[in-house]
C-alpha positions as CSV (number, residue, x, y, z in Angstrom):
1,M,81.8,98.6,99.2
2,I,83.7,95.4,98.6
3,E,80.5,93.3,99.1
4,D,78.8,95.4,96.4
5,V,81.6,94.7,93.9
6,R,81.6,91.0,94.9
7,E,77.9,90.9,94.2
8,E,78.4,92.4,90.8
9,I,81.1,89.8,90.1
10,R,78.8,87.1,91.2
11,E,76.1,88.3,88.8
12,I,78.5,88.4,85.9
13,D,79.7,84.9,86.8
14,E,76.1,83.8,86.6
15,Q,75.7,85.4,83.2
16,I,78.9,83.7,82.0
17,I,77.5,80.3,83.0
18,K,74.3,81.1,81.2
19,L,76.2,82.1,78.0
20,I,78.3,78.9,78.2
21,T,75.1,76.9,78.5
22,M,73.7,78.7,75.4
23,R,76.9,78.0,73.5
24,R,76.7,74.3,74.4
25,K,73.1,74.2,73.1
26,L,74.2,75.7,69.8
27,A,76.9,73.1,69.6
28,E,74.1,70.5,69.6
29,K,72.5,72.2,66.7
30,I,75.8,72.5,64.9
31,L,76.1,68.7,65.2
32,E,73.0,68.2,63.2
33,A,74.3,70.5,60.5
34,K,77.7,68.7,60.5
35,L,76.0,65.4,60.0
36,M,73.9,66.7,57.1
37,D,76.9,68.3,55.5
38,K,79.2,65.4,56.2
39,I,81.6,67.6,58.2
40,K,83.9,66.0,60.8
41,I,83.0,66.8,64.4
42,N,86.5,67.9,65.1
43,D,86.6,70.8,62.5
44,E,90.2,72.2,62.8
45,E,89.6,75.0,60.3
46,Q,86.6,76.3,62.2
47,K,88.6,76.0,65.5
48,K,91.4,78.1,63.9
49,T,88.8,80.7,62.7
50,V,87.3,81.0,66.2
51,L,90.6,81.3,67.9
52,K,91.9,84.0,65.5
53,R,88.6,85.9,66.0
54,V,88.8,85.8,69.8
55,E,92.5,86.6,69.8
56,R,91.7,89.8,67.8
57,E,88.8,90.7,70.0
58,A,90.9,90.2,73.1
59,R,93.6,92.4,71.7
60,E,91.0,95.1,70.8
61,N,89.7,95.0,74.4
62,N,93.1,95.1,76.0
63,L,92.8,91.5,77.4
64,D,95.5,88.9,77.7
65,E,95.2,87.2,74.3
66,N,96.8,83.9,75.5
67,A,94.4,83.6,78.4
68,I,91.4,84.3,76.1
69,I,92.6,81.7,73.6
70,E,93.0,79.1,76.5
71,I,89.4,79.9,77.6
72,F,88.0,79.4,74.1
73,Q,90.1,76.2,73.6
74,I,88.3,74.8,76.7
75,L,84.9,75.9,75.4
76,I,85.6,74.4,72.0
77,E,86.8,71.2,73.6
78,M,83.6,71.1,75.8
79,N,81.4,71.5,72.7
80,T,83.3,68.9,70.7
81,K,83.1,66.4,73.6
82,R,79.3,67.1,73.8
83,Q,78.9,66.4,70.1
84,Y,80.7,63.0,70.5
85,E,78.5,62.3,73.5
86,L,75.4,62.9,71.5
87,L,76.6,60.4,68.9
88,G,77.3,57.9,71.7
89,K,81.0,57.9,70.8
90,T,84.3,58.9,72.3
91,E,86.5,61.3,70.6
92,N,88.7,59.9,67.8
């Protein structure tokens, strides 16, 4: 029984990793759009929008809002760092 549940968790973990990879690839596309539209890589307004959205979704799904915000802050940071890497720069 416990091994079956652990296997399900392992499968979900694999899906989460795949989704993070997909999100990172989209961040690479976003960089192209930011460069064309002359938008800063570190877009604070977009960050606020994303964090508000996931906070609301966490609340609607009865999840710890603070934990979800922390997770997404990490994801946003990873994508921002990747965009700077693609430009061959370090974060400003």
